[in-house]
N, C-alpha and C positions, 0 to 999 in steps of 0.2 A: 017220292024219292026217285031221282033219275039214276039210271044205271051208269057205273063208272065206265069210261071209255078205255078200251084195250090200250096197252102201251104200244108206242110206236115201234115198228119193226124196221125202220129205215136205218141207214148208215151214213157215214160221211167219210170222205177221202181227204186227207191232208198232204199236201205237197211240202216235204221236208227238205227238198233239194237233193235227195240221193239220186244218183245216176246209175243205171244198170251198166255192168261191165260187158263190153262187147268186143274185147280184144282176144287175142289167141289164148286157148286154154291148154295149159300143160297137164301132163299126167303124173303118174307116181314119181318119175325121176325129176320132173320139174319141181314137185313139192319138196323132194329130198334136197335138191340144190338150194332151194329157197331157204330151207331150214339150216343148211350149212353156212350159207352166207350170213343169215341172222346170228348164228353162233359166233362167227368171226366178228361181226360188228359189236356185238355185246361184249365179248372179251376184250376188244381193243378200245372200248368206250366210245365208239362212234355214235354220233346222234345222242350222246348222253352228257352229263354235266363233266366239267373239266376235272373234277375229282376222280371220276372213273377212268380218265385218260392218263393219269399221272404214272401209275405202275407200269402198264405195258410199254409206254414210250420211254419212260426212264430206263427200264430193262434193255430196250433196243440200244440206247446210248451207252449204257454200261458195258454191254457185251462187245462192243466195237472198240472200247478203250484199249484193251491189250494189243489188238491188231494195229491200231494207230500208233501206239508206243513202240511196237516192234519195228514198223516201217520207218518211224521217225529216227530211231536208233541207227538202223541200216543206212538210211540216207545220210545222216550226219557223220557216220564213220566210213563212208565208202572210200574215201581217199586217204584214210589213216591206216596205220598198222593193225588196228582192231578190225578194220573192214577187209583185211587180207587173210584173216583166219576163218576157220569154219565156225562162225559165230551164229548161235541160235538163241534168241531171247525167247521165242515161243514157237513150238513145233505145231503142225497140223493135227497130230495125235492129242497133244495136251490141250488144244483149243476146244475139243469136243467135251462138253459138260464143264467148262472152266468156271462158269458163273453159278454161285449158289442162289442168285437172284431168279434163275430160271425155275428152280424148285418152288420158290416162294410165289412166283407168277402162276404156276400151275395149281398150287394150293388155293389161291384166290380165284382165278378164272374158271376152273373146272366146276366148283360148286355153284358159281355165279351163273353159269350157262345151263345148268340142269335142275338145281334145286328149286328155283322159283316156279318152274312149270308144274311141279307136284304140290308145292306150297299154295299156290294161287289157283289150283284146280283147273288148269287150262289144258291138261292133257286130253280130255274128251273133245275139246275144241281143235286141237292140233290133229287128232286122229279122225276128225270128221273129214278131212282131206284124204286123198288116196295114198296114205302113208301106212306101213306096217311098223310093228315095233323094232324090226331089224333096220328099217330105214331110219327111224329116229336115233337108234344107237349108233349107226354108221355116220350120220350127220354130226352128232355131238362129238363122238371120238375122232372123226375126221377133222372137225374144227379145231380141237385142241391140238391134234397131231400137226395140222398145217401150221399153226402158230409156233409150236415149239420147234419145228423143223426149220421155219423161216428164221426164227431168232437165232438159231444155232449155225444155220448154213450161210446166211448172208455176210456175217463177219468173216467166215472162212473164204468166200469169194473175194472180199476185200483184201484179206491177207495174201491170197494167191496172186491176185493181179498186182498188188503192191510190190511183193517180192520179185515177181516176174520183171517189173519195169525198173527195179534198182539193182537187178543182178548184173555183176560186172562182166560175165561171160555172154550176156545177150539173152534176150526173152526166149528165143527158140531153144537155146541150150537149157534154160531153166525148165521149160515145158517138157523137153525130152527127158530130163533127169527126174521129173516129178509126175510122169504120167500116171503112176499108181494112185496118186492123191485124188485124181479125178474120179475114182470109184470108191476108194476107201473112205473118204470124207462122207459122201452122201450115204453110204450104207452105215457107217458108225452113227451119223446123226439120225437116220431113220430108226436105227435100233434104240437109241435114247428117246426119241420122240414118241414112238410107239409105246414104250414101256410107261412113260409118264402119262400119256394120254389115256391108255386103257385102265391103268391102276387108279388114276385120280377120278375118272368119270364113274368107274365101277363103285368106288368108295362113296362118292358123292350121291350116287343113286339111292343109297340105303337110308337117306335121311332127306327131310324137306327144309333143313336149316343150313344156311351157307356157312356159318362159323363152325357148326359141328362137322360138316363135310371137310371143310379145309383142315381143321385140327385132326380129324380122323385120318385123312390122307398123310399128314405129316407123322402122325403116330405109327401108321402102318409101314412107313419107310424107316423111321429112325429107331423104333423099339427093337425090331429084329436085328438091326445093325448094332445097337448097343449090346444086346445079349450076345450077338456073335463075337463082338470084340472082347467081351468078358471071357467067353468060353475059350477063345483063341489064346488070350492072355494067361488063363489058368493052365491051359495044357501045352503051351508053347515052351519047348526045351531045345530051341535051335532048329526045330522043324515046324512046319505048319500043320494044319488040320483041315479036313474037308468041311468042317463047320464054318470055315472062312467064306464060303460062297453065300452063307446066309446074311452077309452084309448087303442088304437090299439097296442101300445108298450107293454102293460102288458096284452093284451087279451090272448095270449097262456099261460101265466104264471097263469092267473085266472083259466084256465081249468087245469093246472098242480095242483093247490091247490085242485080242486074238485076231481082229481084222488087220491091225496095222504090223503086228509083229509075229503073229502066228502062235502066240502063247501069252499067258497072263504075265504081266510085269511083276515079278515077286519083290522088286525093290519098293514098289508102291503098295502091293498087297502081300506083306510079309506073312500074313497068316496063312497063305497057300504055298509058302516055299517048301519045295520037296514033295508036294502032293501030286501024285500021278493022276492024270486025267482031270485036272482041275478046270481046264477049258471046257471039256464036255460037260462036267457037272454044272458049271455056270450056265451053259446053253440050255440044258434040260430044265434047270430051275427057272430060267427065263421064260422058256416055252410054257412051262406049267403055270406060272403067274399069269401070263397073257391068257391062257386058256380059261383059268378060273375066273379072271376079270370078265371075259366075254360071256361065260356061263352065267355069271351074276347079272350082267346087263340083260341077257336074254330072258332070264327069270323075272326080273323086275318089270320088264315091259312085255311079258308074254301075252297079256290080255289084248294088246293091240295087234298082235301078229296074226296075219291071215293064214 
């Protein structure tokens, strides 16, 4: 009987067409910016099916409709008695947070950009790059913030430029009379965008299912608001109550009123009528919610933090 020959120890190299990357290599900041851009593309539906593009681009169209209507009315009535009076179809203050579609967009997009990473178990792959957990959180929150800010701010720019062009006293007069709008609008929109971005991403980080994340975000906003309205309604006897600030749906709009008017508009938030320090209470609650949201996000992604 002949001895068995030992197995071959040789190997083979197969050329599959992969090419080594020889371009510039970025560090931690480049990886963070890449993740931020990916977040924007996914939320906007870019390089995805047409179904993923319907909601964001429909939203952008809808939020510009009030500005278009306002400008159309102003232009059509510029030479009529209606155009000679101080007519305001839509103010810059009212335009901040005017569309409920914005809330729906955040409820859909925030879970869509964060839940699949945990569900598909790709977080280890993402953090194989020079990224920390803080970088990941900053990219995701920053992406949603940029979208909400852009969808809210661009129609304001359209409204401002349009009113400036149709103003009967001239563009320079309009700009001189509305210089405060140039800082009040970005600040108010930033407050709204940061609130939606942090809360939505923090809630979505607690689950790996997009539908659960979206519904949980809406519940986190609407349930306290409903309870607050019930408490205010039960206790309201001509005066408001401090529990009115717990209306989380209106919380960023309360701060919008503070930015534009220096106080909360009690005609809109009647539950705070006569409440001393309501503006400060709203600000403290806002800061507390943002802080809690960031703590939740840091905890959820603590294992990737250096």
